[in-house]
Each structure stands twice: as structure tokens, then as C-alpha cells.
N, C-alpha and C positions, 0 to 999 in steps of 0.2 A: 365811310367804311371804318369799322372799329379796329382798334389796334390788334386785337386778338386774332383777327383773320389772317394777317400777313404770314405768320409762321405756318399756319395750317395750309394755306394756299401753296406755299413753297414746298412743304412736305408732300402735298398731294401730287405735285408735278413729278417727283422722283419715285413715288410709290409704284406706279405701273412698271417703270423700268426695272426696279428691284425685283418685283414679282416675276417679270419676264425672265430676268437673269436666273432667278431661283428655279423657275419651271424647266427651262430647256437650255440655258446658257452653258451648262457644264456637261450635259449628257450627249449632246451632238454638236457637230459643226454647223454653224448658222450660214445660211445663204447670204450672198453679198447684199441683197435688198434688205434682209433682216438686220444685218450689221449696220447698214445705212440708217435704218429706222432707229436703232439704238443710239447712233451718233446724233441723229436729228433730235431725239428725245433729250439727249444731254445738252444740246444747243438750246432747246426750249427751257430746260431747267436753269441753264446759265443766264438766260434772259430774265427769267422770273427772279432769280437771286439778285441780279443787277437792279431790276425795278424795285425789288423789296428793299434793297439798300437805299435807293433814292427816296422811297416812302419813309424809311426809318429816319433819314436825314431831315425830311420835312416834319416828321413828328417831333424831332428834337428841336427844330426851329420854333415850332408852335408851342411846345411844352407838353410834358406828360408827367404823371405821377411817377415817383421813383420806383415803386414796386412794380408798376405796369411795365416800365422801361426795363427793369431787371428781368422780368419774366419773358418779355419780348426778345431781349438780347440773348438770353439763355436758349430759348427755343430756336431762334434763327441760327445760333452757333451750332446747335445740334443738327440742324438740316445741312449746314455747310460741312460739318464733320462727316455726316453720312455720305454726302456727295464726294468728298475728298477721300474718305476711308474705304468706301464700298463701291459706289456707283461708277465713278470715273475710272478707278483702277481696273474694275472687272470688265467694263466695256473696252478699255484699252487692251487688256489681256486677250479678250476674245477677238478683237479686230486685228491685233498684232499677230496672233497665231493663225489667222484664217488664211486660206489659200490665196485669197484676193487681196492680201495685205499691201501688195505693190500698187494696186489700183486705188487704195484708200489713203495714199500718202498725204495729200493735202487735207483730207478730212481728219486724219490722225493729228496733224499739226494744229488744226483748229481745236480738237479735243485737248491738246496740251495747253492751248491758250485758255480754255475754260478752267483748267486746273489752276493756272496762274491767277486768273481772276478770283477763283474761289479761295485761294490762299491769301490774296490781298484782302478779300472780304472777311475771312476768318481773323486776320491780323487786326483789322479795324474793329471788329466785334470784341476781340480780346482787349484792345485798348479802351473801348467803351466800358467794358466790365471793370477794368481797373479804375476808370474815372468814376463810375457809379459807386464803387466801394470805398473811394477816398473819403476820409472824414471831411466834412464841411467846416470852414472856419467859423468861429463864433463871431456873430455880428453884434457890434457895440453901437447902439443908436446914438449915444452921446458924442461919438466921433464924427457924426454927420452934421453936427451943429444944430440939431433939432433941440427944442426945449425939453428939459428933463421932466418926467412926470412928477407931480407933486406927491409928497408922502402923506399929506393930510387931506381929508375929504370933507372939510368944513362946509363947503358950498354944495355938497351933494344933497340932492333932493330925491326922495323915494318916488319911484314911478307910480306906486299906488296912490300917493298924495296928489300927484299931478293928474292922474286919471279921475280921482274923486272930484277935484276942482273943475275939470272939463265937463264931467257929467252934470255938475251943478250949474253949468252955464258960465263958469268963470274962465279966466285966462290963465295960462301957465306961464 
């Protein structure tokens, strides 16, 4: 799976919830089953964010280009910010103001756990951003005890000369 798919997948999990909230979340009181659906969708989103974090850690272990990592980190942080700034608070507000709020006590507590997980993920992504932006130390090969490259190229042989000799049946 390519690196670019992870943020898009995470974003697509929250998109239907946001669309549902924009459609009828503010105009009418939702039924208990509808609120439970929203809470379940937040749970699915939280699971996808957690799996995405694990995938990101795997990508870091295997290695990735700095610019790809920067884009991935920024996009994932945007998804987490959307979850923390819009999705979770709006679902919490709707569920907390509903007539059935007393029945949703444990489900609201789980939503609060999702918020805490998202905050921890946002913190980890911000730390990753500062690590990405940190200037890298200059590497001095001579400090490794490796032989220093020679300044003169007296023994250098042109590749065209070698190729000519090989075509003529000679040895290089």
C-alpha cells in the first residue's frame, strides 16, 4: 500500500460523519439510534487513526523520503485536527444535549477516550514534525576512520578507452 493512501483513508472515515452532522445534526434532535450510529462512527474513526499511527511507525522503521514523510505527517495531522476540532466535539454536544443522554453515559465516556487518543496522536505527529524540520548534523567521513579520497586522479582511466579496448578483444 502506498504511503499516500493512509491520510486519505483516515479522512474518508470521518467525511460521512461530518456530512451527517451538517445535514441534520443541528436542525432536529436525533433519535437514540442515530446518536449511537454517530458514536459508533467515531469509534471506527478512532480505530482507523490508531491503525494509521501503527502504519506510520512501520513506515518510519522501514524508511521513507523526507518530503513524503512531511506530506504524510501534515495530512494525518489535518485529519486528527478535524476529528478533535469538529467531529468529536459536535457528536459530544449532540449526544450530551439529547433526551437520552443518561442512557449514553458509558458511550460518552468511550467518546472521551477517543478524544484523549486523538490528542496523544496529535502530540506524536507534532513531535514528528519538529524532528523532520530539525537540521541534520553534518557527516564527516574522515571521523569514521575511512580512507580519505585522493585529490589526484593520476590512475584514472577514461571509460571510453576501456570500452574501446574491450571491443577490440583486449583486456581492461
